[in-house]
N, C-alpha and C positions, 0 to 999 in steps of 0.2 A: 274922610275915608279912614278906616282903621289901618294901622301900620303904614301910614303914608310915608313916614320918614324912612322906614326900612325898605319899602319898595323904591323910593327915590334913590337910595344908596345903591340898591341892586342895579337900577337902570344906569346910573353913572358908571358903575364898574363895567357893565356890559358895553356901554358906549366907548369907554377907554380901550377895551379889548378889540372892539370892531375898528377902531382907528388905526390899529397896528402900529407901524413905525412912524406915523405922522404924514402930513401932506407932502413934505419935501421928498422924503424917501420913497413914498408911493409914486410920486411923479417921475423920479429917476427910473423906477421900474417900468412905468408906461413909456417913457422916452426911449428906453432900450427895446421897445417892441414886445414887452412881456405883460402878461396879466399878473395881478397880485395873487397871493395864495388863496384867498377866499373866492376870487373870481374863477380861479382854476377849478376849484371844487364845484362851484355852481355850473360851470360850462360842461364839466364831465358828467355830473350826475343828472338823473331825471329831475325835472323842475320841481322845486319846493319839497324835495325829499330829504334834504340834509338835516341831521340832528347832531349838533356839536356836543362834544364832551371836553372838559378841561378849558373852557373859555376863560375862566378866571384864574388860571394858572399864572405863576410868575416865578422868577428866580428865587432860590432860597438864600442867596448871598445878601446879607444886610445892606440896605441902601439901594438895591437894584430892583426893588419891587415895581416902581413906577416906570422903569425903563424896559421892562420885559413883558409886555402884554401877551398872554397865552404862552409865555416863555418861548416864543419864536416858532412854535409848531401848532398848526391848526389840525384838529382831529375829530373824528366822529363817524357817523354811519349815514348811509344814503342808499339810493337805489339806482341801478343801471338796467334798463329794459325790464323794470319791475322787480328785479332781484336785489336783495340787500347786499351791500358791500361795506367793509370797513375801509376808512381812508385817512391818510395823514398827508399834510402838505407843509413843506418848509416855508416859513415866512422870512424871506431874505431882508425885509425892511426892519427887522428886529434883530440886532446883534449878528447880522449876516446868517441868521438861522443856525448858529453854532450849537453844538450838542451840549446838553446840560443835564443835571440830575432830574429835574422835574419833567422836562420834555421827554427824557428817556423813560421815565415812569409811565407817561402817557402813551408813548409809542409802544412800549412793552404791553400795556393793557390792550391796545388795539390788536396787536399781533396775536396775543393769547386768545382774545375774544373771537377773532376771525376763525382760528383753528378750532376752538372749543364749540362754537355755535354754527360752523359750517357756512362761512361766507368768504368770498375773495377779499384779499387785502391789497390795497393800492397805495403806493408811496410816490408822491410827487416831489421830486428832489430839486433843490437849489440851495446849497448850504456850504459854509466853511466847515472846518474840522471841529475838534473839541474846543469848548469855550475856555479862554484863558483870561485871568489866572485861576478860574474855578477848579481846574483839574490839577493844578500844581501842588506839590507837597505830598506827603504820605497820605494824609486824610483826603485830600482832593482826589488823588489817583484812585485810592481804594473805594471811595464813596461812589464812584461812577459804576461800580459793579452792582449797586443796588442794595448791598448790605446782607442779602440772604446767601445761602450756600450755593444756589444755582441761578440766581436772578439774572446775572449777566449772560449766562449760557442760554437762557430762554430767549433772550433778545437776539443774540448773535449766532444762533444755530437754528436748524429747521429740519423737521421731518414733514414732508408734504402732506397736508391734510386738506387744505383749500388752496386754490390758485393764488399766486402772489405776482403782482405787476409793479415794476419800478419805472418811473419816467425821469430822464435826465433832461432838465429844462433850463439849466444855467450852470454856474460854477457848482460842481458837486465833488467835494473833497471830504474825506473821512466818512461819516455815517451814511450819506447817500450812496457812496461806493460800496460799503458793506451791505447795504440793503439790496443794491443791484446784484451783488454776488449771491445773495440768497434767493433772488426772484426767479420765477419761471419764465418771465417775459420782460425784456428791457427795451424800451423805445427811447431813442435819443433825438432831441431836436437839434438841427444844424445850428452851429454857433455856440452850443453848450460844450462843456468839458467835464470829464470824470477821472478821478485818480485818488490814490491814497493820500498824497500831500500835494498842495498847490505850488505853483511856481515861486511864490514869495518865500515859503518855508524852505523849498529846495535851495534857493539861492543863499539864504541866511545860513542854513545848516550844512550844505554841501558845496556851496559856491557854484552850483550848476544853474546856468541861465537857460530858460526855456519859456515858451508861451503856453497858454491854456490849450490852444489848438494842437501844438506839437506834442504836448504831454498826454492829452486825453480827448482830443476832438473826435468828431463823428467818424472821420476816415480811419483813425486809429482803431476805434472799437468796432466799426463795421467790417473792416477789411483785414486788420492785423490780429487783434486779440479775440474777435468773435463775441465780445461782451454785449454788443448791441444787436438785438434780434431784428429790429427795424429802425430805420432813420426816417425822419420827417422834416418837412420844410418849416413848419410853424406849430404853435401850440394847439390850434384848432384841429389840425391834422393829427396831432398826437392824441387828442381825446377821441377822435373818430377811430383810430387804430386800436386803442385800448378797448373800446366798446366792441369792436369787431372781433378782437382776439378772445375776449371773455365769452362771446357768443358761441364759440366752438366747445366750450368746457362746461362741466357741471359746476354748481356752487361749492361742492365738496366731493370727496372721493367715494362716498357711499351712494352717489347718484350716477346715472348715465348722463352723458351730454344731452342737451335739449335737441329734440327732433323738430325740424322746420319743414314748411311746405317746399316741395321741389320746384324750382323756378321753371318757367316756360322755356322751352328750347333746350333743356338739359338732355344730353345724349344724342343730339341730332348729328353731331360730327362723327359718330361711331362708324357709319357706313363708309366713310372715306379715310378712316384712321391709317390705313396702309399707304395712303398717298404721302404721309409724313415721313415714313421710314424709307431711307434710300435703299435701292436695290444693291448698290455697291457696298460690300461688307465693311469697308473701312472708312466710309464717308460719314462725316459728322452731321448731326441734326440737333435741334433743340428739344430736349425731353419735355420741356414745359408744354409744348404743343400736343404731345401724346396725353399728358396728364389732363390738360384742359378739355380734351375730347371726352375723357372718361368721367370726370367729376361733374357735379352740378354746375350749371351755368354761373360764372362769376364767383365761384366759391373758393378758388385756389388762393391760399394765404401763406406764402413762403416765409420761413424763419431763417435768419442769418443768410440772406441771399447773396451777400458780397463776401462771405467768408467760406473757405473750403468749397469753392465753386464747382468742383468736380462731382459733387453730390448735392441733390436737392432734398431739403426737409421742408415739408409744408403740411399745414392743416387744410382740410377741404371737407366737402360733403358729397355723399353719393346717396341718392334717394332720400335726401333730407337728413341723413345721419352723419355725424362727425367721423372723420377718419384721419389718420396720420399717414403721410406718404414719405417713403424713403426711396429715392430714385437716382440712379447714376446719370450723370450729365455729360454726354459725349462731346459737347461743345468745348469742354475744358479738359485738357489732358486725356482725351478719348474716354473720359469717365473713370480713369485710374485714380482711386481714392488716396489722398495723402493724409498725413497725420492730422492736419486741421479738419479735413473732412470726417475722419474717424471721431474726433472729439465732438464735432457738430452732431453726428448721428447719435452718439451716446447720450448727449444732453437731451436730444429729442426723444429717445426711447424712454428716458426717465419721466419726461413730461407726459407722454401718452400713457405709460403704464400706471402712473400715479393717478390719472384722472379718467381712466376707463375709455380711452380712445383706441379703437382697433387700428392695427398697423398693416399697411400694404407696401410691399417691396417691389420695385420695378428694376430688373437687372439689365444693364448693358455696360459691362466693364471688362477691360482686359486684365484686371487684377489690381493689387495695391501698388502704389508708387514706391519703388524701392531704390536702393543705391546708397552712396556714402552719406549724402545729406539726410536721407530718411533714417538711416541707422543712428545718426547723431541726434535725431529727434525721437529715438526709442520706438521706431515703428513696430517692432515685434511686440513690445509690451502693450502698445496701444491696440494692436490687432487683437490681442488676447483679452484686454479690458473690454473691447467691443464684444467679443464672443461671450465673456462672462456676463455682460449686461443682457445679451440675448437669452442666456440661461435663466435669468431672473424674471423674464417677461411672463405675464399671465393674461394679457388681453388677447382677443382674437388676432391671429396673424395669417396673412395671405402673402404669397410670393409668386410673382409673374416674371418669367424669363422672356424678355422682349427680343434681345439679340445676343450679344456676347456675354458669357459668364465663365471666367477662367480662374483656376487655382483657389487659393484660400478665400478670395473675395466671394466666390460662389457660396461658401458656407456662411460667411458673415452677412451676406444679403439674404439670409434665411433659406439657404439651400437644404438639400436632403439631410436629415438627421439634426437639424438646427431648430426644430420645434414648430415649424409651420403647420397650421391647421389644414391649409390647402396650398399645394405647390404645383404650379402648372407652367407650361411653356407655350409660346407662339410657335408656329411652324418655321419661323425665321430664326429660331434660337440656335446658338452654338454653345456647346457645353464641353469643356475639356480642361486639362490641367494647365496648359499654356496655349497661347495662340499657335495655330498650325505653322506659321512662318518661323516662329521661334523654335518650335520642336524640330522642324526640318533643318534649321541651322545647327542645332545641337548634334543631330545625326551626321551632318557634314563637318563635324569637328570645329564648329564655330567659324568656319570660313564660307564665304559666299561662293556659289558655283562659278567657275571661270569659263569653261567651254560650253558649247551648245548642248552637248550630250549631258553634262552635269546639270545644266539649267533645266533641261527637259525632265531629268530625273527628279530634281528638286521640286519643280512645279507639280509633277505627278504625285509626289509625296504630300505636298500641301493640299492638293485637291482631294486626295484620299483621306487625309485627316479632317478636312472640312466635312466630307461625307460622314465620317465616323462621329463627328460632333453634333449631328442632328439630334433632336430630343427623342426620337422614336425608340432607340435602344433602351433609354432610361424609362420611358413610358411603358415599353413592353415588359420590363421586369418590375413594374410598380415601384420604381425608385422616384418617380414623380407621379402625380395623380392623373394628369391628362395633358394632352396637347389641344389647345382650344383655338377656334377661329378668332383672330384679333378683334373682329367686329362684334364679337359676343362678350368682350371683356367686362363691360359695364354691367350687363345683365348677370354674368357669372359672379361678380363681386357682390351685387345686391343679394343674390341667393345665399352666398357664403356667409355674409354678415347676419342674415336672418337665422341661418342654421346655428352659427356660433353663439348668438345672443338668446336663442330660444333653448336654453339649457338650464341646468340646476343653479348656475351662478348668475343667470340673467345678463351675462356679459360683463359683470363686475370683475375687476382685477383683484389679485391678492396683495397688490401694492408693495411688492418686494423691492422695487427700486425707489420707494418713497424716501428712503434715507441714504441713497447714493449721493455723494457730494454734488451739490447743485451745479457748480461750475467745474469744468474740466481743468 
């Protein structure tokens, strides 16, 4: 056969790349309950759809060519549910998947290609930081910038054009953390860790002793930093969650999200939705139950569920169409949003506006959580950042007042004058500057009534303010659009979405939040 020698050499080079770090290192990966990088790609993508690029890459450091198959990063293109995606997976069996010049060039190409050609980018992370000694010295440091005027900037910054997903699947220090900070969706496998520098470097450089879990385990990023949008038990669950997330979004920002068939049973709970809402004004309930009645069966997909728990941010579908939900959660702090909750909502607004997902707000909040601790977290600045983000939105926006909506939180939840296409209330709504009880206390000079006469007067004042807070005065002056029967909420939303998307824009956003900093 012609060119047999050349083809044989190509085959040997491919086999060497496919062997990755060798049997011993691969076995260590398997013994730890993990898949290797190539298995991860195969299990995430549609069967037989992966096309690799850069398989024959290797380190540019003399003498390291044979020790760095694919230069520790596997990359290419494949399909998820029939749609093309770009994908990169760290190969921890090769030099702990540390960052290098050649691998950086490959990752940069994938990132650029996904944005330029309209496909999601997926980054499967398990890697150490920068490779040493490659990055040491003036030439080593400067060469990691790629050599062009803006080559490093293109890799390490982002204007949202296509969705980006990052998975934290093992030790993720340096580059995987930067990619997670750029991503729209971060899923962390329990037992993994993410941080700027790992425990070994911290102990050497700072004398600080810590563990991977303490530094950046799943509890840290799910509950404290909010960096993890979802946490999962294992890698197979990770792949399922990634596929599910991408199903709510278009491949790029010039498309609407895909429309799917409405599942059987959707909306059947609407007739009894008022059974969920307590008749007692101050009694807590789980807002998830309200949302699950309204959205398509099984479609509620919360983001950051363990962070800023006084507010819910979730993707869902109504009538087969993707929507983004922002809902106060009375189960935590009576639904008073704190600074973590504000940051969580702003991040979500950026996601939905960038990828043409209509937003629906559900009010039940006594206001923002204020006080000394909140001021030290710059609550005022964050509230105004929230308001500024609302001002940049251009996707369809609906706002529904379920129960309480007081003070500045009313406007931040897309109240009157804040840009809602449709703003309505349930007849159970209370709208006012502060809770009637607080207002009555102010009138009484900050002192609780002592004798029976004052108590009766105080209660009468509260009752009067509750009556004044009903939504009918606002509806009567067209300050809100309507008061609706709660049982009609789903049907109302379906009609509103059709009206908003049957327009000159077709429901596409102007994407003004696409370059808002990705993480708060």
